[in-house]
N, C-alpha and C positions, 0 to 999 in steps of 0.2 A: 366326498369322492373319494373312497378308499384308493391305496395306489401302494398298499405292503405287498401284493401279490407280480406285481414288477419293478423290471429296473428302473431306475434312476433315469429321468428325462430332465434335462437342462439345456433349452438349444440359447441362451443367455449366459452358460458358462463364459469364462475368460481364457478356459484356453482350449481344443476341440481336439488339440493334435498332440502325440510324446514331444518332448524338445528334442530326442533324439532321431536326426534326421531318419535313422537306420530302421526305422519304428515304424514306422510309417504304414508299410508295405507289411506283407508275409515274405518270411523268409524264399530267398531263390526266384526275385521277382526279377522279371527282364531287364525294368530299370536300371536297379542292383549290378548286374551282369552287362548291361552298358557301360556302367561307372566305371565299372572293374577295367573294363576291354580299353576305352579308354586313356586308361593309365596309363596304359602296356603299348599305345599306339605312338610311331613316331608323326607327333606335329609340327617337328621344328623350319618344315617348309613356310606353313603356318603363320608361327610366331617370327618367325624371320622377316615376313615383312611388315614388321613395324616395328618401328628404330626409334619413335616419342617425338618425331620431331614437329607434331602437329602440333603437341600439347594440348590443353581445352582439357576434359573430365577423361578419369580413367576408362578405358570401353568395357568389355567386358569378357570374361578367359574363354578364349577360344577352347578350352574342355568342354564348356559346360555350352556353349553353342554344338559344339561338333558334337557333342548327348542328343542333346534335343534332335537334329536334324537327323542321327541317325537315328536315333527311337523313332523317330516321327516317319522318315521312310519303313519301319521295319513292323508297324502298326497301320500303314498304308496315308498315313496323316501329311501331307505335303505344305498344305498350304502355309504360310507365315502368318496369318491375321490366325488362322484355329490353331494352330503353334503358342502363341502368343498370350488367345485366350486359356489355354490347357497351361500355361504354368500358372493361372488364377483354381482354374476349375478340375484340371486332373493334380491327383495326388503324384500316381510315376510324372509328369513333367515338373512336379512344385519339388520333387524328389532332386529330379537330374540340375536344375536352375539351381539348387540349392535353397531357396525363395526367394529369387530373383525373379525379374519379368523383362525381362531386353522386348520393346516394342515390337511389330510387324516386319518395320521398313529395315531397322537395323538386323534383324534378321535375312530377310533377305536381299539385304547389300552383303552380307557376312558368304550368304551362298553363292552369291553372285558374283560376287570377289576373289571365293576360294574353290572356286565350283571343278577348277582341273585338278588342287589341290585333293580335293573330298574324295575326287575317280580317283585318283592314287592309292587311296587305301584298299583302294579292292585286291592290291598286290598283296598288301601287308596282312590284311584278311585270311587270305587266300594261303599263306604261310600256316597260320595258327590252325589253319582248318587239318593243315598239311600233317603238324606237330604232334594237333590231340588223332592222329592218326582216320584219319576222313575221309584222305585219299589218297589211293590204292591205284590208279593208274592201272588197271588189267585192261576196262575196258571202260569206254569213254562212246559214247550219244551224242552227233551236231542235229539242229534243227535253231531254225527262226522261226519268230511270232512277232504281228505286224499290234504294234505301238498307233497310238493316235497321236497325228504333228497337234501342236496348237497355233491352229487352225484349221478354219471351217471349206471345207470341200469349196462350197457353193460363193468363191473369194479368190476363186480360182479360174483359169483361162485359157482353150487351145489352142496352137497356132494359126490356124486357119479364122476360129473366132476373131482373134487378135489381128491379124490382116483384114477382116471387114470389120470392125471395130474402129483400125484408125482412118480408114475410107472416111468409115459415117463422125466419124465425131473432127478430122481436118474439114469436111463440107459442111458439120454444123461452125466449129468455128469461123471457119470462115461466112460465113453467114453473120452470126454474130460481129461481127469485126466490121462488114460492110455496115450493118443495123446501127452499129455504138460510132460511124465515121459519121452518117448519116444524121442521127440527132447531135453529135458535137458540133455538128458545119450549123444544122440551125440553131441551138444555144448559142455557138458564139454570135450569130448573124443578128440575137436579141437580144442575148447579156455581156458580151463583150467574151475576152478569150478564157477561157477555163486551164488547171494547170496541168492538166495532158497526162495524166497517170493514172488517171479513174477507172478502173474496169467494168464494166457490172458483173455480178455476183454468179451470175449463168457462165459467163464468160470464164471469169478463172476457175468454177470449177471444173469446164471442158478442157480449156487448157490443161491443167494440172492432173485429170484423169488420162488425156491423152500422152502427156510423157509417160506417166507411171507403161501403160502399153505400150509404150516405144519402148522402154529399154528392157521391159519383162520380154517382146517380141527380140530385142538384140540379143540378151541371154542366149535366149536358146538359137538361136542362130550362131554363136560362139561356142554352144556346146555341141551343135550340129556338126560346125568346122573343125574342133580335136576333135569328135570322134570318125571325123574320115580321113586325119592327117594320121591317128593311129592305127586305123584300119592299112594305111597307104602305108606306114611305118612297118607292119607285121607281113605285109606283103610283099614288100621289099626286101623283105631277108629272106626273102624264099625264092630260091630258081626257077626257075619254071612256070611260076603262078603266076594266074593274070593282072594285068595292075587296075584297080578301081576304077570309077569310070568318073572324069572329069577333077579341075584339081580343088585341096577342099573347099577352097575359099565361096565354091560352086554350092555346097553343097546346102541343101536346105532341111530345116525340120517336118517332122511329119506333122500330118496336119493336126492326128490327133493332139498331138506333146501339148503337156499340160506344165504351168509355171501359177503356181497359187504367190498372191500377193504378199497374205501376210507371214508367212514363212517359203519362202523361193528356195530351201533346198527338202522339203517335205515333198512326195508325192501321191497320186492315188493311186492307193492299192487293194486288190481284192483280200477281204477278211475271211481268213480262212473258215472260222464259226460260224461268224452271222452271214457269210458269201453275200456282204453290204460290200461297197465301196464306198472308202473313205480317205481322206489327207493324213496319209499315215507314215513312217521308218520300218522298215524290215531289221528285225533284231535280231542279232544270231548269239547264241550261249554253245560252248561244248561241255557236257556236263561228268562228269565221273560217277561211276555207277555202287563204287561202296556205298555213296551218302549223299546222293543229287547235289552233290558241290561242284557248282560252273568255277570252271578252270581258265576259260580265255571268252572273254566275251565282246563284240563290237556291235556298231550299225551302218546300213549300208543303205542307198537311196535306192538302189536294184530291186525289183520285186523279184529277180529269178536270185536263185540259191546256187550256179555251178562256181561263181568266181569266187568263194565265199571260203574253201575248203582250203588253202591254205596261207590267206592272211591268218586266220582263227588258230591252226597248227601252229606255225611261226609264233603268232603270242603267246600260245599259251607253255610251248617251249622255253623262250624268255620268263615267262610270270614264273616256272618253274626248275629255271636254272639248269635246261637243257633236256629236263627230264622228256620221253615219250610216253602215249598209252603201248599197252600192246595190243589192242584190237579197235577201231573204231566203226561206230552204224551211222548207219543215215536213208533220209528214206530217200526218192528218182529225182531229185529235184538238186541234187549234189551231183548226178551219176556223168563223171566224162572219160573218158581213156588217158586226159593229160591226170584230172583229182586222183584218177587208182593208179596211175603211174608212179605221181610223188606222192603220196604215204606209202609204196610198198617200196618206194628207194629212203622212205625215212625210219621204214624199216616197224611199220602199222599194218596189221592183217586188217584191209578194209573187209567191212560190208555192207555196199552202197548198193541200195535196191535198184531196177532198172527200170522198171513199171510198177503198175499199183499189185501188192501182194497178194494175191488169194486166198483167204482163209480157206482149211480144208481139202488143199492141195496134198496128193500124195508124195511121201521126204523119202530119201535112196541115200542109201549109207554110203556109197561110192559111184557118184555120177561124173565119169571119167568125160570132159569135152574132146570133139576129136582135135588132132595138130593145126588145121586151120583154123577153127572157132576166131571167133574177132575175142576182143577184151572185153565185151556187152555181153555176147553167149557165154563165155567163161565167167564172167561173175554171176549170169543167169543162170549155170548149172551149180554155182557153189553154193547161191541161197538154198538151190532146191533139196541139198543135202542136211541129212538131219544135223549133221552141227553146225549147218550154212542156215537153218531155220533156229535152230534154239541163242546162236549169236544175237541171230536180229533180231528177234524178238524181246532184248532186254533196251532195245532202242525205247518201246513204249512206256516201259516203268522205269525210265533213269531223264530222258529231257523233256515229257510233255505236261510229267505232274509238273514240272519247274514251273513250266507257262503256268500252268493251272492257281498254283500255288501265289507266284506274283501278279496275276491281272485276274484272279476272281478270291484268294481266300484276301490279299489287301489291297486289292480296290484298284490294284497302278496299271489305270490302262491309257493315257495320258501323259506324253510331257508335258512339263510346265514352261522349259526352254525353250527357244528358235533357232534354227541354224542346224547343221549337220556334227559339229564341234560341239556344241552345248548337249545336242540330246545325245550324244558319244557320250560323255562324261555325265550326264546321269545318270543313261542306262549301268553307267561301269560303279554309281552307288548303288542304284537299284540291284545291280548283282552281289555287291558285296556284303549289303544290309541280307539278303537273304543267303548267304556263306553264314553271317552273325544267327542269325537264326537257326541252323541247322548246327553252330557251334553251343549255343543257345542250349538246344534240347537232347544233344548228344551228354552233356553234365558236364563237360569239360569247364575249366575254371580257368580264367587267368595265373592264380595264385600258385598253382600247383606246375607251371610252365615252366 
């Protein structure tokens, strides 16, 4: 066979890749950038948790595991099993792992153990974005998106259904206990006494399910009492306001109030894109318009966005050492008189929609509302001016693409963790890696910082 016209092909050669790891990928690859960035991050919180007292085989360097996880989240690969496999099959992961291969249990345990520390890398990465000039704080936009919980909506139950199911299971348990007692007496008469601790499988299953539903029902009732007490406290602080009816202990959850048995902190929420109802969390982000860098991020169980303005702005001030933006835009879900007043008190010029914005509506150079106008009327008039429309139009091109990049481009649509605290930490890690990608694509290098 003639082979002179082709490059040499020898699959059995001893060395398939260059001995220097830095030659395995093209110059400027994201994996090299992650390697360099990890070297600049303060990982003392993670290192400090290892004191060497456990003995045994030395563990993997935290820099290696942080690099694997950060790169994995950057490209949308978050499964510990898939990351382990990638250290064998994917060149970027091999480079990041320096040809070592932590197993999936090690990767999963490291992420679980240090999830809080990994979440706090968000601020460190944000400060790097500041140094690179990617955060100007001229204009920021606030919005939320629904990410699915690590739980099925079919594993939940409404309060009304819980009440029905408790009665149904209590009756079944009573019938099964009576039947079991009758069988025991018959067998005792024929064979003598038994141990007395045997329970039929069917009875054990129903007792366990009954207990689980009772616990979920009690949790919903506790939430209703807490909400009623909060309302009483708020109303009690204002003279002339009517007292809420009934004591807090008498508060009853709504019939449709839901609780999920797999992840009780998650809620049924409507996905704005698919219009379907899913077991989800409401993920919030404040995004700077300069380079779509996220400057504050948090997760809430509430589908309504009105209560998220102040917490996010306060978090942003902490993240950026007191700095605040000149302008903020947000859709109608965030409008309230209190929110507008708070933003103005922070010297942030608010542009918050008061309703659905109509395309093609005529604008006015100067539309002065009457002195008697309400805050809502003043905001509506402000957004109808030429300047108002120009500022508000930045919202869609600032924050909405960020959620598209996270959910569509990287495929991060579902949390791996359960519980509000863990989900909040994972959202911070997702947002940190979003900012890292912005930093990488800007051409900034840790070596010139």
